[in-house]
PAZAPA-4460 file (N, C-alpha, C; in steps of 0.05 Angstrom, whole numbers, plus 32768, in hexadecimal, padded with zeros to 4 digits):
% residues 262
    n_x    n_y    n_z   ca_x   ca_y   ca_z    c_x    c_y    c_z   seq   type   mol
   832D   8229   7AFA   834F   8234   7B06   8362   8223   7B0A     1      M     A
   8359   820E   7B15   836E   81F4   7B20   837A   81EE   7B04     2      L     A
   8370   81EE   7AEA   837A   81E3   7AD7   838C   81F1   7AC9     3      S     A
   8389   8218   7ACF   839D   822B   7AC3   83BD   8225   7AD2     4      L     A
   83CE   821B   7ACE   83E5   8224   7AD5   83FD   8230   7ADD     5      R     A
   83FE   823E   7AEA   8408   824C   7AEE   83FC   826A   7AF7     6      G     A
   83E2   8269   7AFD   83C7   827A   7B08   83C9   827A   7B28     7      L     A
   83CB   828B   7B31   83D3   8295   7B57   83BB   829C   7B62     8      Y     A
   83AE   829A   7B69   839B   82AF   7B79   839B   82AC   7B9B     9      A     A
   838E   82B7   7B9F   8399   82C3   7BC4   8376   82D0   7BD0    10      A     A
   836C   82D0   7BE9   835D   82D9   7BF5   8341   82D6   7BF0    11      G     A
   8330   82E8   7BF3   8310   82D7   7BF1   830A   82CE   7BDA    12      Q     A
   831D   82C7   7BC4   8311   82AE   7BB1   831E   8295   7BB7    13      L     A
   832F   8295   7BCA   8340   8278   7BD6   8330   8276   7BF3    14      C     A
   831A   8283   7BFF   830A   8281   7C10   8314   8288   7C2A    15      G     A
   8329   82A0   7C28   8328   82A9   7C42   8320   82C9   7C48    16      S     A
   8328   82DB   7C5C   8320   82EA   7C5B   8331   8302   7C48    17      S     A
   832C   8318   7C41   8338   832B   7C34   834D   8342   7C46    18      G     A
   8354   832B   7C63   8367   8344   7C70   8385   8334   7C69    19      Y     A
   8390   8334   7C83   83A8   832C   7C86   83AC   8312   7C78    20      E     A
   839A   82FB   7C75   8393   82DA   7C6D   839D   82E4   7C49    21      E     A
   838F   82F6   7C3D   8393   82F8   7C2C   83B5   8309   7C25    22      A     A
   83B6   831A   7C34   83D2   8322   7C2F   83E6   8308   7C30    23      A     A
   83EA   82F6   7C40   83FB   82E6   7C42   83F5   82D0   7C2F    24      G     A
   83E1   82CC   7C20   83D9   82BD   7C0A   83E1   82C7   7BED    25      Q     A
   83E1   82E4   7BE9   83F2   82F5   7BD2   8409   82F5   7BD3    26      G     A
   8416   82F1   7BEA   8437   82F4   7BF2   8441   82D6   7BDB    27      L     A
   8438   82BC   7BEE   843B   82A1   7BDC   8434   82A4   7BC5    28      V     A
   840B   82B2   7BBD   8416   82B1   7B9D   8422   82C1   7B88    29      A     A
   842E   82D0   7B93   8441   82E3   7B87   8457   82D6   7B84    30      G     A
   8462   82C8   7B9D   847C   82BD   7B92   8477   82A3   7B7E    31      A     A
   845D   8293   7B84   845A   827C   7B6E   8455   8291   7B54    32      N     A
   8451   829A   7B4E   844A   82AD   7B33   846B   82AF   7B24    33      A     A
   8473   82BD   7B3D   8499   82C3   7B31   84A3   82A8   7B28    34      A     A
   84A1   8294   7B3A   84B3   8279   7B36   84A3   8267   7B27    35      L     A
   848B   8270   7B20   847A   8263   7B01   8490   8271   7AE5    36      F     A
   848C   8286   7AE6   8493   829D   7ACF   84B1   8293   7AD1    37      C     A
   84C6   8285   7ADF   84DD   8284   7AE1   84E4   8260   7AE3    38      A     A
   84D4   8254   7ADC   84D9   8238   7AD0   84DE   822D   7AEA    39      G     A
   84DE   8232   7AFD   84D9   822A   7B1D   84D0   821D   7B31    40      K     A
   84D0   8209   7B41   84C5   81FB   7B4C   84B2   8208   7B5E    41      P     A
   849C   8202   7B69   8480   8217   7B7C   848D   8219   7B9A    42      P     A
   8489   8230   7B9D   848E   8236   7BC0   847C   8223   7BD4    43      F     A
   847A   821B   7BDD   846A   820C   7BF8   8471   8215   7C11    44      V     A
   8463   821E   7C22   8461   8226   7C40   8451   8215   7C48    45      L     A
   8463   8201   7C63   8452   81E9   7C72   8445   81FE   7C8A    46      T     A
   8437   81EC   7C97   8433   81F0   7CAD   8442   81EF   7CBD    47      R     A
   845E   81E0   7CBD   8464   81E6   7CCF   847D   8200   7CCC    48      M     A
   847D   820E   7CAD   848B   8222   7CB0   847D   8243   7CB7    49      D     A
   845E   8240   7CBA   845A   825B   7CC1   8434   8257   7CBF    50      G     A
   8431   8270   7CCD   8412   826E   7CC9   8405   826D   7CAE    51      Y     A
   8412   827E   7C95   840C   827B   7C7E   8404   8266   7C70    52      I     A
   8422   824E   7C78   841B   8230   7C73   8408   821D   7C82    53      G     A
   83FD   822C   7C94   83E3   821F   7CA4   83CC   822A   7C93    54      T     A
   83CC   823F   7C8F   83AC   8252   7C7E   83A8   8244   7C65    55      L     A
   83C3   823F   7C5E   83BB   8234   7C3A   83BB   8217   7C3F    56      I     A
   83C0   8206   7C55   83BE   81EC   7C57   83AA   81E4   7C5B    57      D     A
   839C   81F8   7C61   8380   81F9   7C7B   8372   81F8   7C5E    58      D     A
   836E   8213   7C55   8360   8213   7C3A   835A   81FC   7C23    59      L     A
   8378   81F7   7C20   837A   81E3   7C13   8372   81C1   7C14    60      V     A
   8379   81BF   7C2A   8370   81A0   7C2F   8351   81A5   7C3F    61      T     A
   8347   81B2   7C50   832F   81AD   7C63   831C   81C6   7C52    62      K     A
   831C   81DA   7C46   8309   81ED   7C3E   8303   81F8   7C50    63      G     A
   82F0   820B   7C4B   82DE   821B   7C5A   82C5   8222   7C51    64      T     A
   82B7   8229   7C64   829D   822B   7C5D   8299   8251   7C69    65      N     A
   82A3   825D   7C6F   82A1   8277   7C78   82BE   8287   7C72    66      E     A
   82C2   82A0   7C6E   82DC   82AB   7C6A   82F5   82A2   7C80    67      P     A
   8301   828A   7C74   831D   828B   7C8E   8323   829F   7C98    68      Y     A
   8328   829B   7CAD   8340   82B3   7CBD   834F   829F   7CD4    69      R     A
   8373   82AA   7CCE   8381   8294   7CDA   8385   82A2   7CF3    70      M     A
   8380   828B   7D08   8385   828E   7D30   839C   827E   7D27    71      M     A
   83AE   8289   7D3E   83B9   8270   7D4A   83BB   8254   7D54    72      T     A
   839C   8254   7D62   838C   8237   7D64   838B   822C   7D4C    73      S     A
   8393   8235   7D3E   838C   8226   7D1E   83B1   8217   7D1D    74      R     A
   83BE   8215   7D27   83D8   820F   7D21   83DF   8200   7D35    75      S     A
   83ED   81E6   7D35   83EA   81CB   7D45   840C   81D3   7D54    76      E     A
   841D   81ED   7D3E   8437   81ED   7D43   843A   820D   7D4B    77      Y     A
   8429   821B   7D5C   8422   8232   7D63   843D   8240   7D7A    78      R     A
   8446   8231   7D81   8460   822D   7D9A   8476   8239   7D88    79      L     A
   847E   822A   7D74   848D   8235   7D61   848B   8238   7D4E    80      L     A
   8472   824A   7D47   846C   8260   7D31   846A   827A   7D36    81      L     A
   847D   8280   7D47   8475   829E   7D5A   8486   82AE   7D46    82      R     A
   847B   82CB   7D4B   8483   82E8   7D40   84A2   82E7   7D43    83      E     A
   84B1   82E1   7D57   84CA   82E7   7D5B   84DC   82D7   7D4E    84      D     A
   84D2   82C0   7D4E   84E9   82B4   7D39   84E3   82B2   7D1E    85      N     A
   84D5   82BD   7D0D   84C2   82B7   7CF7   84DB   82BA   7CE6    86      A     A
   84F2   82D1   7CEB   8515   82D6   7CDE   851E   82B9   7CDD    87      D     A
   851E   82AC   7CE9   852D   8295   7CEC   851F   8279   7CDE    88      R     A
   8506   8278   7CDF   84F1   826B   7CD0   84EF   826A   7CB6    89      R     A
   84F0   828A   7CAD   84E6   828C   7C8C   8504   829F   7C7F    90      L     A
   8512   82AE   7C8D   8521   82B2   7C7B   852D   829F   7C6A    91      T     A
   8537   8287   7C76   8548   8274   7C64   8533   8263   7C4E    92      P     A
   8519   826C   7C4D   8503   8263   7C33   8501   8273   7C26    93      I     A
   8502   8294   7C31   8500   82A4   7C1C   851A   82A4   7C09    94      G     A
   8534   82A8   7C16   8545   82A6   7C02   854D   8291   7BFA    95      H     A
   853F   8278   7BFB   8548   825A   7BE3   852F   8269   7BCA    96      R     A
   851D   8280   7BCD   850C   8283   7BB3   8510   82A0   7BAE    97      I     A
   8526   82A8   7BB9   8530   82BC   7BA5   851B   82DD   7BB6    98      G     A
   8512   82D9   7BD0   8508   82F0   7BD6   8511   82FC   7BF1    99      L     A
   8531   82F5   7BF6   8538   8300   7C0C   855B   82F8   7C00   100      I     A
   8568   8312   7C02   8580   8314   7BF9   8596   82FF   7C0E   101      S     A
   85A6   82F8   7BFE   85C5   82EF   7C15   85CF   82FB   7C2C   102      K     A
   85CE   8316   7C2A   85D3   8326   7C3C   85C5   8328   7C53   103      Q     A
   85A6   8329   7C56   8594   8325   7C6C   8596   8313   7C6C   104      R     A
   8598   82EE   7C5B   859C   82D7   7C70   85B6   82DE   7C7B   105      L     A
   85CC   82E5   7C70   85DF   82DE   7C86   85DE   82E7   7CA2   106      A     A
   85CB   8300   7C9F   85C9   8317   7CBE   85B8   82FC   7CC8   107      E     A
   85A2   82F6   7CBF   858F   82E9   7CD7   859C   82C8   7CD6   108      V     A
   85AD   82C3   7CCB   85BC   82AC   7CDD   85DC   82B3   7CEF   109      E     A
   85DC   82CE   7CED   85F9   82D8   7CFA   85E7   82DC   7D16   110      E     A
   85CF   82DE   7D13   85C3   82E6   7D30   85B6   82DB   7D3E   111      K     A
   85AF   82C1   7D2A   85AB   82AA   7D45   85C4   829C   7D45   112      Y     A
   85D7   829B   7D35   85F3   828D   7D49   85F2   82A3   7D5F   113      A     A
   85F9   82BA   7D65   85FB   82C8   7D80   85E6   82B7   7D90   114      R     A
   85C9   82B7   7D89   85B3   82B1   7DA3   85C0   8296   7DA9   115      V     A
   85C8   8285   7D91   85C9   826A   7D9E   85F0   8264   7DAF   116      D     A
   85FC   8279   7DA5   8615   827A   7DB4   8613   828E   7DD3   117      A     A
   8603   82A0   7DD6   85F9   82A4   7DEF   85ED   8290   7DFF   118      E     A
   85D7   8282   7DF6   85CB   826B   7E09   85DE   8257   7E11   119      I     A
   85EE   824C   7DFA   8608   8242   7E0E   8613   824D   7E1C   120      N     A
   8621   8262   7E15   8631   826A   7E2C   8625   826E   7E49   121      R     A
   8603   827C   7E4A   85FC   827F   7E62   85F6   8259   7E72   122      L     A
   85FA   8249   7E5D   85EF   822B   7E64   860B   8225   7E75   123      T     A
   8628   8232   7E6D   8637   8221   7E79   8649   823B   7E8E   124      H     A
   8639   8252   7E90   8642   826A   7EA1   8638   8265   7EC5   125      T     A
   864C   8267   7ED3   863B   8265   7EE9   8635   827D   7EFD   126      G     A
   862E   8285   7F0D   862A   829C   7F1C   8634   8296   7F3D   127      V     A
   863A   829C   7F53   8649   829B   7F69   8637   82A6   7F7A   128      A     A
   8629   8298   7F88   8616   82A6   7FA6   8625   82C1   7FB2   129      P     A
   8611   82CE   7FB6   8622   82EE   7FC5   8604   82F7   7FCD   130      G     A
   860B   8313   7FDF   85F6   831A   7FED   85E6   8326   7FD3   131      P     A
   85EB   833A   7FBE   85E5   833E   7FA4   85D2   8334   7F97   132      E     A
   85DB   8319   7F92   85CB   830A   7F88   85B0   82F4   7F8F   133      L     A
   85B3   8304   7FB3   85A2   82F2   7FC3   858E   830C   7FCA   134      S     A
   8599   8324   7FC7   8582   833C   7FCB   857A   8343   7FAE   135      A     A
   8580   8336   7F94   8572   833A   7F78   8560   8325   7F79   136      F     A
   855F   8304   7F86   8555   82F7   7F88   8539   82F6   7F98   137      L     A
   853C   82FF   7FAC   852E   830A   7FCA   8514   831F   7FB5   138      A     A
   8525   832E   7FA5   8513   8341   7F96   8500   8339   7F83   139      E     A
   850E   8320   7F84   84FB   8318   7F5F   84E8   82FC   7F78   140      K     A
   84ED   82FD   7F90   84DC   82E7   7F97   84DE   82CA   7F8B   141      E     A
   84FA   82C8   7F90   84FB   82AD   7F88   8511   82A2   7F97   142      T     A
   8518   8289   7F9B   852E   8278   7FB3   8545   827C   7FAC   143      A     A
   8553   8289   7FBE   856F   8298   7FC8   857A   8277   7FB8   144      D     A
   859D   827E   7FB3   85AD   826A   7FA8   85C1   826C   7FBE   145      V     A
   85C9   8254   7FC8   85E1   824A   7FD5   85F6   8242   7FD2   146      T     A
   85FC   8233   7FB5   8615   8229   7FB0   8614   822A   7F96   147      D     A
   8608   824A   7F8F   860C   824C   7F6C   85FF   8245   7F5D   148      G     A
   85F9   824F   7F42   85E9   8239   7F31   85F7   8253   7F0C   149      C     A
   85E7   8243   7EFD   85EC   8246   7EE9   85DE   8261   7EE1   150      R     A
   85EE   826D   7ED2   85D9   828A   7EC6   85BC   827E   7EBC   151      L     A
   85C2   826A   7EAB   85A1   825A   7E9F   858C   8257   7EAE   152      I     A
   859B   8249   7EC8   8581   8243   7EDA   8575   825E   7EE3   153      D     A
   8589   826C   7EEE   8578   828E   7EF4   8560   8293   7EDF   154      L     A
   856F   8297   7EC7   8555   82A1   7EB1   8546   8292   7EAF   155      L     A
   8540   826F   7EB1   852B   8265   7EB0   8514   8266   7EC9   156      R     A
   851C   827A   7EDE   850C   827F   7EEC   84F3   828F   7EE5   157      R     A
   84E2   828F   7EF1   84C9   82A9   7EE1   84D6   82B9   7EF7   158      P     A
   84C6   82D8   7EE2   84CF   82F4   7EEB   84EC   82FC   7EEB   159      G     A
   8502   82ED   7EE1   851B   82F3   7EE1   8524   82F2   7EC2   160      I     A
   8525   8312   7EB6   8531   8314   7EA0   8548   830E   7E97   161      H     A
   8553   8314   7E79   856C   830E   7E71   857A   8326   7E7C   162      Y     A
   8574   8341   7E68   8585   8355   7E76   8584   835B   7E90   163      E     A
   857D   8359   7EA6   8579   8352   7EC6   858D   834A   7EDC   164      E     A
   8599   8333   7EC5   85B3   831E   7ECC   85CD   8327   7EC2   165      L     A
   85D0   8341   7EBB   85EA   8350   7EA5   85FB   8359   7EC7   166      S     A
   85EC   835B   7EDA   85FB   835E   7EEE   8609   834C   7EFF   167      A     A
   8600   8333   7EF6   8606   8316   7EFB   8622   8309   7EF5   168      F     A
   8623   831F   7ECE   8630   8314   7EC1   8639   831C   7EAE   169      D     A
   8659   8323   7EB6   8667   833B   7EAB   867B   832C   7E95   170      P     A
   8676   8315   7E8A   8683   8312   7E6E   8664   8309   7E59   171      G     A
   8650   8317   7E59   8640   8315   7E51   8645   8326   7E30   172      R     A
   863F   8327   7E1C   8649   8326   7E06   8633   8340   7E03   173      P     A
   863C   834F   7DEF   8624   8369   7DE3   861A   835E   7DC9   174      A     A
   85FA   835E   7DD2   85DB   834C   7DC3   85C8   836B   7DC8   175      L     A
   85C4   8367   7DA4   85B2   8371   7D99   8591   836F   7DA9   176      T     A
   857F   837B   7DAB   8566   8378   7DC1   8557   8364   7DBB   177      S     A
   855B   8363   7D91   854D   834C   7D88   8554   832F   7D96   178      A     A
   856D   8334   7D99   857D   8315   7DA2   857E   8312   7DB3   179      E     A
   857A   8325   7DCC   8578   831E   7DE6   8560   8313   7DF5   180      A     A
   8549   8317   7DE0   852B   8314   7DE1   852D   82F8   7DDC   181      E     A
   8536   82EF   7DC2   8542   82D0   7DB6   854E   82C4   7DC6   182      Q     A
   8565   82CE   7DDC   856E   82BE   7DF3   855C   82B0   7E09   183      V     A
   854A   82C9   7E16   853D   82BF   7E24   8523   82AE   7E22   184      E     A
   8511   82B4   7E09   84F9   82AA   7E03   8509   828B   7E01   185      L     A
   8521   8286   7DF9   8524   8269   7DE6   8527   8254   7E06   186      N     A
   8537   8267   7E1A   853F   8266   7E36   8525   8258   7E43   187      V     A
   851B   8266   7E44   84FF   826D   7E57   84EA   8253   7E50   188      K     A
   84E3   8254   7E2C   84D1   8243   7E2F   84E0   822F   7E1D   189      Y     A
   84F5   821C   7E22   8504   8210   7E16   84F3   81F2   7E1A   190      E     A
   84E7   81EC   7E3C   84DA   81D1   7E37   84C0   81D1   7E20   191      G     A
   84B5   81DD   7E27   849D   81EF   7E11   84A1   81E6   7DF4   192      Y     A
   84BB   81F4   7DED   84BC   81F1   7DCF   84CD   81D1   7DC8   193      I     A
   84D5   81CA   7DD7   84E1   81A9   7DD1   84CC   819C   7DD3   194      R     A
   84BB   8199   7DE5   84A0   8190   7DE7   848F   8196   7DC5   195      R     A
   8485   81A7   7DC4   847C   81AD   7DA2   848F   819E   7D92   196      Q     A
   84AF   81A2   7D90   84BC   8195   7D76   84B5   817A   7D7A   197      E     A
   84B5   8171   7D94   84BA   8155   7D93   849E   8146   7D8B   198      K     A
   847B   8155   7D8E   8462   8152   7D86   8469   8157   7D6C   199      Q     A
   8473   8166   7D5D   847F   816A   7D3B   848C   814D   7D37   200      V     A
   849F   8147   7D41   84AD   8130   7D32   849D   811A   7D38   201      E     A
   848A   8112   7D54   8478   80FC   7D52   8466   80FA   7D3F   202      D     A
   8459   8115   7D39   8442   810E   7D24   8451   810D   7D05   203      F     A
   8461   8116   7D06   8469   8116   7CE8   8479   80F6   7CE4   204      R     A
   8483   80ED   7CF8   847C   80CB   7D02   8462   80BD   7CFA   205      R     A
   8454   80CA   7D08   8438   80B7   7D06   8429   80BC   7CED   206      M     A
   842C   80D2   7CDE   841C   80D7   7CD1   8413   80CF   7CB7   207      E     A
   842A   80B3   7CB3   8425   809B   7CA0   841F   8083   7CA8   208      G     A
   8416   8082   7CCB   8407   8074   7CD6   83EA   806F   7CCF   209      R     A
   83DF   8052   7CCA   83CC   804D   7CC3   83C4   804A   7CD5   210      T     A
   83A3   8056   7CCC   838C   804F   7CE7   837D   8033   7CDD   211      L     A
   8376   802E   7CED   836A   800A   7CE2   8350   8013   7CE0   212      P     A
   834A   8003   7CC5   8324   8010   7CC3   830C   7FFE   7CD1   213      S     A
   8319   7FEF   7CE6   8303   7FEB   7CFB   830A   7FFF   7D14   214      E     A
   8316   8012   7D1B   831B   801F   7D28   8303   8038   7D33   215      L     A
   82EF   802A   7D4D   82E2   8038   7D5C   82DD   8054   7D68   216      D     A
   82D5   8065   7D54   82E2   8086   7D5D   82D2   8088   7D71   217      Y     A
   82BC   808A   7D72   82AA   808A   7D8C   82B5   8083   7DA6   218      A     A
   82C2   8070   7DA4   82CC   806A   7DBA   82E6   8074   7DCA   219      A     A
   82F1   8087   7DB5   830E   8099   7DB9   8305   80B1   7DD0   220      I     A
   830C   80AB   7DEA   8306   80CC   7DFC   8312   80DF   7DF4   221      E     A
   8308   80F7   7DF5   831D   810C   7DF0   8313   8117   7DCF   222      G     A
   830A   8107   7DC0   8302   810F   7DA2   82E6   8121   7DA3   223      L     A
   82EC   8132   7D9F   82C6   8142   7D96   82BB   8138   7D88   224      R     A
   829E   8136   7D8E   828A   8131   7D7C   828E   812B   7D5B   225      L     A
   8291   8148   7D59   8295   814C   7D37   82AE   813C   7D29   226      E     A
   82BF   813B   7D34   82DA   812F   7D30   82D0   8105   7D33   227      A     A
   82C6   8101   7D3E   82C6   80E8   7D3E   82B2   80DF   7D2E   228      R     A
   8294   80F4   7D22   8293   80F0   7D11   8293   80F5   7CF8   229      E     A
   82A4   8107   7CED   82BB   8106   7CD6   82C9   80EE   7CD5   230      K     A
   82D7   80EB   7CE9   82EA   80D2   7CE9   82DF   80B6   7CE1   231      L     A
   82CA   80B1   7CEB   82B8   8096   7CEB   82A8   809E   7CD0   232      A     A
   829E   80AF   7CC6   8290   80B1   7CAA   82B4   80B5   7C8F   233      N     A
   82B9   80BD   7C99   82D5   80BF   7C81   82E7   80AC   7C7D   234      L     A
   82EA   809A   7C99   82FD   808A   7CA1   831A   8088   7C91   235      R     A
   8327   8099   7C99   8344   80A9   7C8A   8350   8086   7C93   236      P     A
   8365   8082   7C7A   8376   8075   7C7C   8390   8076   7C8C   237      A     A
   8396   8092   7C92   83B7   8096   7C9E   83B2   80A6   7CAA   238      D     A
   83C0   80B7   7CC3   83B4   80CA   7CD2   83BE   80E1   7CC2   239      M     A
   83CB   80DF   7CB1   83CF   80FA   7C99   83B1   8104   7C8F   240      G     A
   83A3   80F3   7C87   838E   80FA   7C81   837A   80FD   7C95   241      Q     A
   837F   80F3   7CA8   8369   80FB   7CBB   836E   8116   7CC0   242      A     A
   8387   8125   7CC8   8396   813E   7CD0   8384   8151   7CBF   243      S     A
   837D   814B   7CA1   8379   815E   7C8C   835D   8167   7C88   244      R     A
   834B   814D   7C99   832A   814D   7C9F   8321   816F   7CA6   245      I     A
   8311   8176   7C95   82FE   818D   7C9E   82EC   8184   7CBC   246      S     A
   82FB   8191   7CD5   82E7   818E   7CE4   82F7   8178   7CFD   247      G     A
   830A   8172   7CF6   8323   8161   7D07   8331   8178   7D13   248      V     A
   8335   8178   7D2A   834D   8194   7D2A   8366   8180   7D3C   249      S     A
   837E   818E   7D3E   8391   8186   7D45   8396   817D   7D5F   250      P     A
   8383   8188   7D6E   837C   8176   7D8D   8375   815C   7D86   251      A     A
   8360   8157   7D74   8355   8144   7D71   836C   8135   7D63   252      D     A
   837D   8133   7D57   8396   8123   7D46   83A6   811B   7D69   253      I     A
   83AE   8130   7D75   83BD   812C   7D8D   83A9   8113   7D96   254      A     A
   8393   8116   7D96   8382   8103   7DB5   8382   80ED   7DA0   255      V     A
   837F   80EA   7D87   8385   80CB   7D7B   839A   80C1   7D74   256      L     A
   83B8   80D3   7D7B   83CE   80C6   7D79   83D5   80BF   7D8B   257      M     A
   83CF   80C9   7DA9   83D4   80C1   7DC6   83C2   80A5   7DC7   258      I     A
   83AA   80A0   7DBD   8399   8087   7DBB   83A6   806D   7DAC   259      Y     A
   83B7   807A   7D92   83BC   8064   7D86   83DB   805C   7D8E   260      L     A
   83E5   806F   7DA3   83FE   8068   7DAB   83F9   8050   7DC3   261      S     A
   83E0   804F   7DD1   83E2   8044   7DE5   83E6   8020   7DDF   262      R     A
***
């Protein structure tokens, strides 16, 4: 089959289950078949783009001995690959290959422009102390504010939601429920998201890092036994190769990255 240019397959033929995994592959296969007929370059989803990209990358580089099922734990980027931001991640890609209209792309771009603008406004908008705010914070079982604070700092507190702050935010713009959700999620999980984005950047920088041929994998604490054996036997030349070895998980790669950074 590999010798037949323009032939694309999906599902059990590729080693996955016949359920959602097959549907995701079918979408990519169909898009690529159409692109091939149009004489255009193929469409490739990476692990960073979405779970379908993770699934395909695993099947191509690692293989499988049983029907592959997609689980969030298989992705090292799962904090960034959320269902609530799928439109932001994938709409530009879909538009680029002709699956998404220009109007739909504009709608998504306008949505996230409003989200980003609102987060910026919350960052620069303060709320003064007062009995109503004190009562609200007491009800939420969180510390009172005596000198005032920014709205974004209140939203970062556990148990406080974006919609609940409307009473203390008269200048708030009208947002859809989806936009309000994005504001809240991006504010509350900003630290975790930035940390994972940094991990992604660090991994991309280290992907081409050479692994010493004499590296003693058995001496690296934190590596699982299977990973130690596979790495010792195959002796990958760099981090990119190591990350694609079947039996070496993203967690193992993270341990190896930390070890090499010492």
